[in-house]
Structure formats: structure tokens, C-alpha cells
GUBA-938837 format. One line per 4 residues: their letters; for each residue x, y, z of N, C-alpha, C, O, CB. Coordinates in steps of 0.02 Angstrom, whole numbers, plus 50000, padded with zeros to 5 digits. Glycine has a CB too. Example, Ala and Ser with C-alpha at 12.3 -4.5 7.8 and 13.67 -1.06 7.14 Angstrom:
GUBA-938837
as = 50660:49716:50390:50615:49775:50390:50660:49835:50390:50712:49834:50423:50565:49776:50452  50642:49888:50354:50684:49947:50357:50645:50002:50394:50670:50057:50402:50704:49970:50286
***
This chain:
GUBA-938837
msih = 55165:49152:49925:55163:49106:49907:55127:49092:49857:55068:49103:49869:55157:49081:49943  55137:49070:49800:55128:49047:49742:55050:49013:49735:55028:48976:49779:55187:49000:49729  55015:49031:49677:54951:48990:49712:54971:48912:49694:54947:48865:49725:54864:49013:49673  55029:48905:49629:55025:48837:49633:55075:48802:49698:55069:48743:49713:55047:48812:49559
lsrd = 55115:48841:49727:55138:48826:49790:55074:48795:49837:55066:48740:49863:55171:48894:49819  55041:48844:49835:54999:48823:49879:54962:48763:49890:54967:48722:49936:54969:48857:49879  54913:48765:49827:54881:48705:49797:54916:48638:49816:54883:48594:49844:54882:48713:49720  54999:48628:49797:55010:48564:49789:55018:48566:49885:55010:48515:49919:55083:48540:49727
lesl = 55030:48614:49905:55074:48603:49991:54992:48557:50008:54988:48501:50034:55098:48713:50066  54941:48595:49987:54867:48581:50026:54864:48473:50004:54856:48423:50039:54774:48651:49967  54876:48487:49922:54883:48409:49910:54918:48361:49951:54899:48305:49968:54912:48398:49853  54983:48397:49967:55036:48340:50008:55010:48347:50078:55035:48311:50122:55129:48360:50005
hrlv = 54958:48394:50093:54952:48394:50168:54890:48329:50177:54889:48291:50225:54925:48483:50201  54846:48328:50124:54795:48277:50124:54825:48209:50105:54790:48161:50121:54739:48297:50077  54894:48192:50066:54921:48142:50047:54954:48106:50156:54959:48049:50177:54989:48174:49969  54966:48169:50187:54982:48148:50248:54937:48127:50289:54949:48080:50328:55011:48189:50276
msmc = 54890:48150:50287:54827:48131:50325:54798:48070:50326:54788:48032:50373:54780:48166:50307  54783:48063:50254:54784:47994:50233:54820:47949:50268:54792:47914:50311:54804:47988:50173  54888:47943:50253:54930:47898:50290:54904:47876:50373:54886:47821:50393:55002:47935:50290  54911:47941:50411:54879:47956:50515:54833:47919:50471:54864:47871:50447:54847:48058:50576
ahve = 54769:47921:50450:54698:47875:50462:54723:47812:50471:54716:47779:50522:54640:47871:50398  54768:47786:50399:54776:47718:50381:54832:47683:50459:54832:47629:50488:54820:47717:50287  54865:47735:50468:54937:47696:50510:54889:47678:50585:54890:47623:50614:55030:47771:50531  54850:47733:50606:54806:47750:50666:54764:47680:50672:54769:47644:50721:54753:47824:50653
qmiy = 54723:47667:50617:54694:47615:50618:54712:47571:50607:54663:47535:50600:54659:47613:50599  54779:47528:50593:54832:47483:50596:54837:47471:50660:54833:47412:50676:54893:47503:50567  54844:47515:50708:54910:47526:50763:54821:47488:50826:54818:47443:50868:54961:47657:50779  54780:47527:50802:54723:47503:50852:54687:47445:50846:54653:47424:50893:54675:47546:50854
dave = 54691:47409:50782:54673:47344:50774:54734:47283:50815:54716:47241:50856:54667:47336:50688  54814:47293:50790:54846:47285:50825:54846:47261:50896:54863:47210:50924:54861:47320:50815  54815:47331:50917:54825:47329:51010:54754:47297:51039:54740:47296:51099:54836:47425:51052  54715:47275:50990:54638:47257:51000:54670:47177:50995:54658:47139:51042:54567:47291:50930
ilhq = 54706:47154:50944:54722:47095:50911:54766:47057:50994:54755:46999:51010:54778:47115:50824  54801:47090:51026:54856:47090:51059:54816:47060:51125:54831:47009:51157:54896:47164:51061  54758:47106:51136:54704:47078:51211:54672:47020:51161:54696:46965:51175:54624:47152:51255  54629:47016:51111:54594:46955:51100:54639:46940:51036:54641:46974:50984:54506:46962:51090
pdld = 54680:46874:51051:54696:46878:50984:54653:46840:50917:54627:46785:50920:54761:46854:50988  54652:46871:50877:54627:46850:50811:54676:46836:50753:54716:46879:50735:54582:46900:50789  54674:46773:50723:54730:46761:50680:54690:46795:50595:54721:46833:50557:54755:46659:50685  54668:46787:50591:54641:46841:50535:54650:46886:50519:54683:46899:50469:54602:46859:50531
rarl = 54621:46929:50559:54611:47001:50564:54693:47018:50583:54714:47074:50569:54545:47025:50627  54732:46976:50611:54815:46990:50618:54843:46983:50552:54886:47024:50538:54857:46936:50671  54826:46930:50498:54846:46937:50440:54830:47006:50396:54871:47031:50358:54823:46883:50413  54752:47036:50410:54742:47077:50385:54787:47157:50385:54803:47199:50342:54689:47071:50400
vmar = 54797:47148:50454:54860:47207:50485:54919:47204:50438:54948:47247:50406:54894:47187:50571  54929:47140:50445:54988:47118:50406:55014:47161:50316:55061:47195:50297:54967:47032:50396  54952:47135:50282:54935:47154:50242:54927:47205:50205:54937:47203:50144:54914:47142:50248  54907:47261:50242:54899:47331:50252:54990:47357:50251:55006:47407:50219:54849:47345:50334
ddei = 55023:47331:50274:55071:47372:50281:55113:47382:50197:55166:47413:50196:55116:47340:50345  55096:47365:50160:55116:47351:50084:55090:47428:50069:55136:47465:50053:55070:47275:50036  55028:47458:50070:55003:47495:50049:55046:47588:50114:55061:47646:50099:54914:47458:50048  55048:47564:50154:55081:47614:50194:55154:47615:50165:55174:47672:50151:55079:47596:50275
demd = 55187:47576:50155:55258:47575:50117:55233:47616:50054:55262:47666:50033:55294:47489:50097  55201:47601:50040:55172:47646:49935:55165:47718:49935:55179:47760:49891:55071:47624:49896  55125:47727:50027:55128:47801:50031:55158:47844:50036:55160:47899:50009:55111:47818:50055  55208:47797:50105:55290:47849:50113:55315:47863:50047:55326:47920:50026:55363:47805:50154
vrie = 55328:47794:50005:55376:47834:49939:55343:47892:49912:55377:47940:49897:55388:47784:49867  55259:47895:49902:55228:47932:49855:55239:48006:49897:55245:48058:49866:55145:47904:49836  55241:48005:49953:55241:48082:50000:55321:48097:49994:55345:48154:49994:55212:48073:50103  55352:48048:49989:55431:48102:50000:55444:48102:49909:55476:48151:49891:55526:48047:50063
eecl = 55425:48062:49860:55411:48090:49780:55382:48162:49775:55413:48208:49750:55352:48042:49739  55322:48166:49801:55309:48227:49820:55335:48281:49843:55341:48334:49811:55282:48224:49845  55353:48272:49899:55411:48309:49938:55480:48331:49908:55513:48381:49920:55430:48266:49990  55491:48285:49872:55573:48289:49826:55539:48345:49768:55551:48405:49769:55611:48187:49775
klla = 55505:48318:49729:55479:48382:49672:55444:48427:49710:55461:48481:49687:55424:48359:49607  55416:48434:49742:55404:48525:49790:55484:48571:49800:55507:48625:49782:55368:48506:49905  55497:48533:49827:55588:48562:49843:55619:48599:49763:55645:48654:49751:55657:48466:49867  55600:48539:49718:55630:48546:49647:55612:48599:49602:55648:48635:49568:55618:48491:49611
lhqp = 55533:48598:49610:55493:48656:49564:55505:48712:49590:55539:48757:49563:55416:48653:49558  55468:48714:49664:55466:48784:49701:55519:48816:49749:55506:48870:49776:55412:48782:49740  55574:48786:49757:55621:48801:49801:55621:48865:49844:55653:48917:49840:55672:48799:49767  55568:48838:49892:55533:48857:49958:55590:48864:50005:55646:48839:50010:55479:48800:49986
vavd = 55549:48918:50042:55583:48965:50090:55556:48941:50166:55513:48897:50166:55560:49049:50071  55575:48963:50221:55544:48981:50287:55488:48915:50294:55492:48854:50284:55504:49067:50285  55440:48957:50316:55392:48915:50343:55364:48866:50281:55336:48813:50297:55335:48961:50379  55372:48882:50218:55350:48845:50176:55393:48769:50148:55369:48717:50124:55339:48894:50130
lrri = 55474:48791:50165:55504:48714:50184:55505:48687:50220:55519:48627:50221:55547:48698:50184  55487:48725:50270:55478:48673:50351:55414:48633:50342:55401:48578:50367:55463:48727:50436  55376:48670:50303:55316:48606:50303:55328:48533:50261:55310:48477:50279:55244:48638:50265  55363:48553:50200:55376:48505:50154:55421:48466:50181:55402:48409:50167:55395:48528:50094
ttam = 55468:48463:50210:55517:48426:50249:55486:48391:50311:55499:48334:50331:55575:48473:50270  55433:48446:50346:55398:48399:50409:55365:48352:50390:55356:48300:50423:55351:48429:50453  55333:48366:50315:55285:48308:50303:55348:48261:50292:55344:48210:50326:55224:48316:50233  55389:48266:50263:55416:48210:50241:55455:48160:50314:55472:48101:50315:55470:48239:50181
kisa = 55457:48193:50348:55486:48160:50406:55439:48148:50445:55449:48117:50497:55535:48194:50440  55373:48169:50426:55301:48106:50485:55297:48052:50441:55289:47995:50461:55195:48138:50500  55302:48071:50373:55264:48011:50353:55358:47957:50358:55373:47919:50311:55207:48025:50249  55380:47961:50386:55443:47912:50376:55431:47901:50477:55476:47875:50511:55544:47961:50330
eler = 55392:47916:50496:55402:47915:50569:55330:47855:50566:55329:47798:50591:55395:48008:50620  55279:47886:50533:55215:47850:50519:55219:47776:50475:55171:47738:50478:55171:47903:50479  55279:47761:50434:55307:47701:50409:55324:47661:50451:55315:47600:50443:55356:47709:50374  55354:47691:50513:55388:47639:50559:55330:47612:50621:55334:47568:50664:55462:47681:50598
vadl = 55279:47660:50604:55228:47664:50678:55188:47594:50648:55158:47554:50684:55161:47756:50693  55197:47586:50561:55149:47531:50536:55182:47470:50536:55152:47416:50534:55121:47542:50468  55260:47480:50537:55287:47398:50547:55273:47396:50629:55240:47348:50649:55386:47380:50523  55291:47434:50665:55269:47408:50744:55203:47368:50720:55201:47307:50713:55247:47483:50812
avsi = 55158:47405:50711:55080:47345:50719:55091:47292:50685:55066:47241:50709:55002:47369:50687  55118:47288:50643:55142:47215:50610:55162:47174:50650:55133:47122:50664:55195:47215:50566  55228:47199:50677:55257:47158:50723:55222:47149:50794:55242:47104:50831:55322:47182:50730  55168:47195:50816:55139:47164:50874:55068:47109:50844:55042:47064:50878:55113:47235:50930
sera = 55050:47127:50773:55004:47091:50762:55059:47022:50765:55042:46967:50787:54959:47114:50695  55096:47031:50751:55140:46933:50728:55169:46915:50812:55211:46871:50823:55249:46938:50646  55141:46951:50858:55186:46935:50948:55112:46902:50972:55113:46865:51021:55221:47033:51018  55044:46916:50933:54980:46911:50951:54975:46850:50944:54963:46804:50983:54933:46947:50920
cgia = 54989:46853:50870:54994:46766:50849:55029:46746:50878:55011:46687:50881:55012:46737:50787  55085:46754:50915:55122:46699:50959:55091:46665:51016:55093:46606:51031:55179:46727:50988  55052:46728:51053:55040:46730:51107:54948:46671:51110:54922:46638:51154:55046:46820:51126  54935:46682:51061:54880:46639:51038:54899:46567:51030:54860:46523:51048:54854:46664:50972
sspe = 54942:46559:51011:54989:46478:51008:55005:46473:51050:55040:46422:51044:55046:46457:50970  55011:46493:51110:55049:46473:51159:55008:46458:51224:54947:46469:51220:55100:46521:51168  55034:46434:51287:55015:46437:51343:54952:46505:51367:54961:46564:51352:55082:46438:51375  54910:46487:51393:54883:46565:51411:54911:46608:51474:54906:46595:51534:54805:46562:51425
vpvp = 54945:46668:51438:54958:46706:51503:54930:46781:51509:54956:46826:51476:55035:46708:51513  54885:46792:51544:54865:46867:51527:54889:46925:51536:54924:46943:51583:54820:46881:51547  54865:46966:51476:54901:47018:51467:54904:47071:51517:54850:47101:51526:54883:47041:51413  54961:47094:51559:54964:47139:51607:54923:47192:51607:54909:47216:51552:55016:47160:51610
ddlk = 54899:47217:51661:54857:47279:51661:54902:47362:51659:54873:47415:51651:54810:47270:51733  54974:47353:51670:55015:47384:51654:55020:47380:51578:55019:47437:51554:55064:47369:51689  55027:47326:51527:55026:47317:51462:54973:47378:51436:54994:47425:51403:55006:47239:51445  54902:47371:51454:54850:47405:51422:54854:47448:51455:54808:47483:51433:54789:47383:51413
emcq = 54873:47471:51489:54888:47556:51508:54926:47594:51479:54918:47655:51473:54913:47571:51564  54983:47551:51453:55045:47580:51422:55007:47594:51356:55002:47653:51337:55119:47528:51417  54970:47529:51310:54943:47530:51271:54889:47602:51240:54890:47635:51189:54924:47478:51286  54845:47601:51306:54810:47686:51304:54855:47733:51286:54852:47767:51235:54783:47717:51375
lalg = 54909:47735:51339:54954:47813:51338:54967:47811:51275:54940:47855:51240:55030:47824:51384  55013:47759:51241:55049:47768:51171:54979:47807:51122:54969:47866:51105:55081:47673:51133  54946:47753:51112:54890:47772:51056:54875:47863:51085:54876:47918:51056:54801:47705:51066  54864:47842:51145:54844:47936:51151:54910:47975:51133:54889:48024:51103:54821:47968:51245
mlqk = 54963:47977:51134:55009:48023:51110:55000:48028:51029:54999:48073:50988:55081:48001:51132  54995:47953:51027:54992:47968:50933:54919:47995:50918:54922:48039:50876:55003:47881:50875  54880:47987:50932:54827:48033:50926:54847:48115:50934:54823:48163:50904:54776:48011:50980  54893:48113:50981:54879:48197:50986:54923:48219:50961:54921:48280:50957:54872:48235:51049
sida = 54987:48184:50929:55029:48208:50904:55009:48220:50824:55043:48249:50782:55082:48171:50921  54948:48190:50817:54929:48196:50733:54896:48269:50743:54912:48322:50715:54863:48126:50695  54835:48253:50801:54807:48317:50803:54846:48391:50815:54824:48443:50790:54763:48309:50852  54913:48388:50859:54944:48444:50844:54982:48449:50778:55012:48503:50780:54983:48455:50894
yvql = 54994:48420:50725:55024:48405:50674:54936:48458:50629:54944:48513:50602:55050:48301:50666  54882:48432:50632:54838:48451:50599:54812:48524:50621:54788:48567:50584:54794:48402:50601  54824:48527:50694:54787:48614:50698:54863:48669:50734:54863:48716:50773:54691:48615:50781  54909:48639:50705:54978:48663:50721:54975:48691:50796:54968:48752:50801:55005:48721:50667
dvri = 54978:48661:50841:54971:48661:50900:55047:48645:50936:55079:48592:50936:54914:48615:50913  55060:48694:50961:55143:48674:50996:55117:48652:51062:55142:48599:51082:55211:48750:51007  55077:48678:51097:55051:48667:51163:55025:48590:51175:55026:48561:51230:54992:48717:51173  55003:48563:51113:54971:48500:51112:55038:48449:51105:55051:48397:51136:54913:48496:51046
arkv = 55072:48481:51058:55135:48445:51031:55184:48434:51103:55206:48377:51105:55179:48499:50965  55202:48473:51157:55252:48487:51202:55230:48441:51258:55271:48412:51293:55258:48565:51220  55135:48431:51268:55110:48380:51322:55132:48305:51311:55142:48264:51356:55031:48381:51324  55139:48289:51219:55154:48243:51183:55244:48204:51232:55260:48148:51251:55158:48283:51094
cldd = 55271:48262:51234:55341:48253:51217:55358:48243:51300:55409:48215:51320:55382:48325:51169  55310:48268:51339:55313:48277:51411:55291:48196:51448:55315:48167:51497:55254:48346:51433  55210:48164:51376:55197:48098:51421:55250:48056:51398:55246:48001:51423:55121:48059:51413  55289:48062:51366:55341:47992:51352:55370:47971:51407:55387:47912:51397:55404:48002:51303
envd = 55386:47988:51461:55422:47948:51517:55369:47914:51548:55392:47865:51577:55463:47991:51571  55304:47920:51554:55267:47894:51594:55275:47829:51539:55306:47780:51559:55194:47934:51616  55247:47829:51467:55261:47772:51437:55312:47729:51468:55290:47678:51494:55277:47786:51376  55390:47740:51470:55435:47730:51484:55453:47686:51543:55486:47636:51552:55452:47777:51480
elnr = 55417:47728:51579:55405:47692:51677:55378:47626:51670:55404:47574:51690:55335:47739:51739  55306:47635:51629:55273:47560:51618:55310:47530:51586:55309:47475:51614:55210:47552:51584  55344:47527:51547:55418:47491:51486:55440:47434:51550:55430:47373:51556:55515:47573:51456  55471:47483:51594:55509:47463:51651:55478:47424:51677:55499:47367:51669:55527:47503:51693
riia = 55424:47431:51714:55384:47389:51755:55362:47328:51726:55351:47276:51757:55330:47423:51777  55354:47336:51653:55319:47265:51647:55364:47210:51623:55346:47152:51616:55257:47267:51596  55437:47236:51608:55491:47198:51575:55532:47166:51651:55567:47115:51652:55546:47257:51518  55520:47200:51696:55515:47178:51777:55475:47112:51793:55496:47055:51803:55476:47238:51820
dltq = 55410:47138:51793:55367:47096:51791:55379:47014:51754:55372:46958:51777:55321:47136:51764  55405:47042:51675:55361:46980:51634:55457:46925:51658:55460:46864:51651:55328:47008:51502  55501:46957:51676:55566:46944:51689:55566:46905:51764:55621:46880:51775:55607:47013:51685  55515:46893:51820:55505:46888:51857:55460:46809:51838:55478:46752:51852:55488:46950:51882
lmrr = 55398:46831:51803:55379:46775:51776:55417:46711:51767:55427:46658:51798:55362:46792:51725  55439:46750:51693:55503:46672:51674:55511:46643:51721:55492:46584:51725:55585:46681:51653  55548:46683:51783:55618:46643:51794:55562:46602:51846:55585:46553:51876:55707:46692:51831  55493:46621:51858:55464:46564:51922:55418:46507:51862:55396:46457:51891:55390:46617:52001
hpnl = 55408:46509:51807:55379:46460:51789:55411:46466:51712:55378:46494:51668:55301:46463:51805  55464:46442:51700:55499:46429:51641:55445:46396:51587:55462:46398:51528:55563:46380:51658  55385:46368:51601:55352:46333:51549:55319:46393:51506:55292:46386:51452:55299:46278:51579  55327:46450:51542:55281:46511:51512:55341:46562:51481:55332:46620:51465:55225:46555:51581
vepa = 55391:46534:51479:55449:46602:51438:55419:46612:51359:55419:46670:51338:55556:46567:51426  55395:46562:51319:55383:46593:51266:55337:46642:51259:55355:46694:51232:55373:46557:51229  55261:46633:51285:55219:46680:51303:55227:46753:51321:55197:46805:51303:55196:46658:51344  55289:46737:51372:55298:46795:51406:55348:46822:51379:55372:46869:51412:55305:46790:51471
mhlf = 55384:46806:51312:55430:46840:51266:55404:46868:51219:55433:46915:51191:55475:46804:51241  55333:46842:51195:55288:46877:51153:55278:46928:51169:55278:46970:51124:55236:46856:51143  55262:46951:51248:55241:47003:51293:55276:47054:51307:55257:47112:51315:55229:46983:51346  55320:47035:51310:55396:47081:51331:55418:47116:51255:55432:47176:51249:55476:47017:51365
sasr = 55419:47070:51202:55413:47105:51144:55349:47164:51118:55356:47213:51082:55414:47052:51105  55296:47141:51147:55248:47180:51108:55262:47247:51155:55258:47297:51120:55161:47146:51105  55275:47261:51215:55301:47285:51289:55354:47345:51249:55355:47403:51269:55349:47208:51349  55382:47330:51211:55432:47357:51187:55418:47396:51123:55434:47455:51119:55476:47309:51180
qier = 55389:47366:51077:55368:47395:51021:55304:47438:51044:55293:47481:51002:55355:47342:50965  55261:47440:51095:55218:47487:51115:55265:47548:51132:55259:47602:51102:55174:47462:51173  55311:47536:51180:55343:47583:51207:55378:47647:51129:55380:47708:51126:55405:47534:51258  55402:47586:51073:55428:47639:51015:55367:47662:50982:55371:47691:50928:55481:47605:50956
iadh = 55320:47652:51005:55264:47689:50981:55264:47765:50990:55257:47809:50948:55206:47664:51013  55275:47769:51053:55257:47829:51104:55314:47855:51083:55302:47914:51071:55247:47821:51190  55381:47841:51068:55435:47866:51042:55432:47898:50961:55464:47950:50951:55480:47811:51051  55402:47874:50917:55379:47887:50866:55328:47955:50861:55326:48006:50827:55354:47830:50852
atni = 55291:47923:50914:55228:47983:50922:55272:48061:50939:55257:48117:50919:55164:47957:51004  55330:48040:50983:55356:48121:51016:55393:48135:50960:55396:48195:50945:55409:48129:51096  55429:48085:50917:55467:48119:50881:55414:48175:50825:55432:48231:50809:55516:48060:50844  55349:48145:50803:55289:48176:50761:55303:48236:50811:55333:48279:50779:55200:48133:50757
aedv = 55294:48253:50867:55276:48291:50925:55323:48344:50906:55303:48393:50875:55286:48255:50999  55396:48333:50927:55436:48374:50903:55459:48405:50824:55506:48445:50826:55474:48350:50929  55430:48391:50758:55424:48394:50703:55378:48462:50718:55394:48521:50709:55400:48328:50666  55315:48437:50745:55258:48478:50737:55292:48549:50779:55294:48601:50746:55180:48439:50774
vylv = 55316:48552:50843:55370:48606:50876:55415:48649:50807:55419:48707:50788:55437:48553:50935  55445:48580:50782:55487:48650:50713:55464:48667:50680:55484:48722:50661:55536:48645:50663  55398:48638:50642:55371:48666:50596:55322:48739:50621:55301:48783:50582:55335:48609:50562  55314:48737:50672:55274:48798:50707:55322:48855:50717:55314:48912:50695:55241:48778:50784
egei = 55375:48833:50753:55413:48884:50792:55486:48884:50743:55509:48941:50736:55423:48858:50885  55513:48847:50721:55573:48841:50678:55621:48806:50746:55681:48797:50737:55603:48928:50637  55598:48794:50791:55625:48768:50851:55645:48698:50840:55602:48658:50822:55577:48773:50908  55722:48675:50850:55723:48613:50859:55744:48580:50909:55802:48586:50929:55745:48593:50821
vrhs = 55691:48533:50940:55686:48516:51028:55721:48442:51025:55728:48423:51083:55589:48511:51068  55738:48408:50992:55749:48325:51000:55824:48342:51019:55868:48379:50997:55735:48264:50920  55814:48295:51073:55867:48283:51134:55857:48329:51182:55891:48318:51232:55941:48289:51115  55818:48384:51186:55793:48418:51214:55789:48391:51299:55759:48338:51306:55739:48428:51175
rslr = 55806:48411:51338:55783:48385:51429:55741:48434:51452:55714:48424:51506:55852:48381:51494  55732:48478:51428:55672:48533:51463:55627:48551:51414:55620:48608:51394:55700:48607:51494  55603:48511:51399:55519:48526:51334:55466:48538:51420:55457:48508:51473:55477:48405:51254  55441:48601:51386:55398:48636:51427:55321:48651:51385:55317:48638:51324:55439:48706:51451
tgdd = 55283:48669:51410:55226:48653:51410:55199:48746:51363:55221:48785:51405:55199:48624:51503  55184:48768:51335:55178:48834:51308:55179:48886:51389:55222:48929:51397:55093:48839:51253  55139:48876:51428:55135:48910:51492:55196:48918:51507:55224:48971:51492:55101:48879:51545  55224:48875:51535:55281:48868:51578:55332:48916:51536:55352:48967:51565:55307:48785:51588
dlaa = 55356:48900:51465:55393:48931:51418:55385:48982:51422:55435:49008:51446:55389:48918:51365  55338:49025:51407:55315:49080:51423:55329:49117:51480:55357:49171:51472:55263:49073:51420  55315:49096:51540:55351:49105:51606:55408:49119:51597:55429:49176:51589:55352:49054:51649  55452:49048:51598:55515:49069:51588:55550:49116:51545:55606:49138:51558:55537:49029:51579
rsgs = 55513:49134:51485:55539:49196:51435:55529:49249:51485:55576:49285:51503:55492:49213:51355  55472:49254:51508:55450:49334:51542:55515:49329:51608:55548:49380:51614:55338:49340:51587  55528:49287:51640:55572:49277:51698:55624:49295:51666:55648:49339:51701:55578:49211:51732  55667:49284:51602:55722:49283:51603:55720:49363:51587:55760:49406:51606:55753:49229:51560
gnh = 55676:49369:51558:55669:49464:51525:55675:49502:51610:55705:49555:51613:55552:49493:51470  55656:49481:51654:55666:49529:51705:55722:49545:51752:55723:49583:51800:55624:49519:51738  55789:49491:51713:55834:49517:51751:55895:49563:51725:55936:49586:51766:55855:49467:51781
***
């Protein structure tokens, strides 16, 4: 790798990490607003979305410039394409933060409906997945990345339970349909955060191992994978 490419890749990495930090803060704020509605704070979250959009465009432009100038191959090429894909995932997560803040505002202006415990748990899991997926990218740790992919089903199950409970609530109490629909929408958006965290984790696996695991139904942690490979070598 040339000195110039190494320098440019490091600059690209710093841009991605800055975007990660901003998006994480947006999501944490949005989730807190969902539990404790705050219209002024919600507006601040919404206002930050333009900044994230600008970061996304800048990262894409930098990636395209690196591809054109350096014509990288192998792991360097994967680093650039992964940065571009992670940036796109983070931009969508920021959009979800805005949507969650909007739902929180709707709940605040409607009859009080407590946030379900399952939704609180799902928020914690999804936020944890996003944090771990970013950690996996920073540390180039495939074990963490694969664990994130496996955690996604837990979030999906909580989402199904929340939707079922809210559907029953709306049937029993038609006057609570509006706030329940805001919670319904928030639950779907939290579930999508977990999906984007999973996509980032899959991108990390691709970056480190060159393996495309998207749509895979047999994602395993590092030890299980190694054991399976060892076992296959004994036949």
C-alpha cells in the first residue's frame, strides 16, 4: 500500500467514525424522548439529520475519489466499499431517529399510554446491537459482528410481541388508537435499527474475511465456525 493511499484510508476512517458518533447520539436521544417526551429535544434531533446527510455525501465522494485515484485491490478495496456501505446504513439509522422523535411528539400530544416494557427492552437490545456493530468495525472483530447478526432474531421476536399487544389494546380501547399507533410505528422503527446494525455487522465480516454473509441462515460465532471447519476436515 502506498503512503498516499494509507493516509487517505485513515482520513476516510476518521470520517466514518465521526458519523458513527453523531448517529449513535441521535438514536440515544430519540429513544430517551420516546420514554420521556420532550418536544424541544425532539426538534434538535430532527435538525441534526441534515448534518448526517452531508456526512453521507462527503464519505461517498471520498470513496469514489479513492477508487479513481488509487485503483485499490483486495483488502484496500474492501475497506473503501465497506466504508461507503456503512455510511449509507448510518444515514438510514439517522432517518429512523427522526421518525422515532416524531412518534414521541405524537405520543406526548395524545392520551397517556405507557411505553411497554417489551419496547424498553427492545430499545436496549437494538442500541446495543448498533454499538457492537460499530465496535466490530473499529476492532475488525468478526466474532462481535457475528454475535450482532445472531441477536437480530431476539429483537424481531420482541417486535412481534409488541405489535400483538398493541393490536389487542386498540381493540379494547378505541380511544387509544392514535397513541398506540405511534408506539406501533416506533416499535417497527426500533426493529429496523437492529436490521441496519446487522447489515453493518455483515459488512464487517466481508471486510475482514472477504465473505458475503448477507441473507445467510447459518451465521455462527467464531468458535462454532472453526469447529465446523475442523469437523468437515475429518471426513
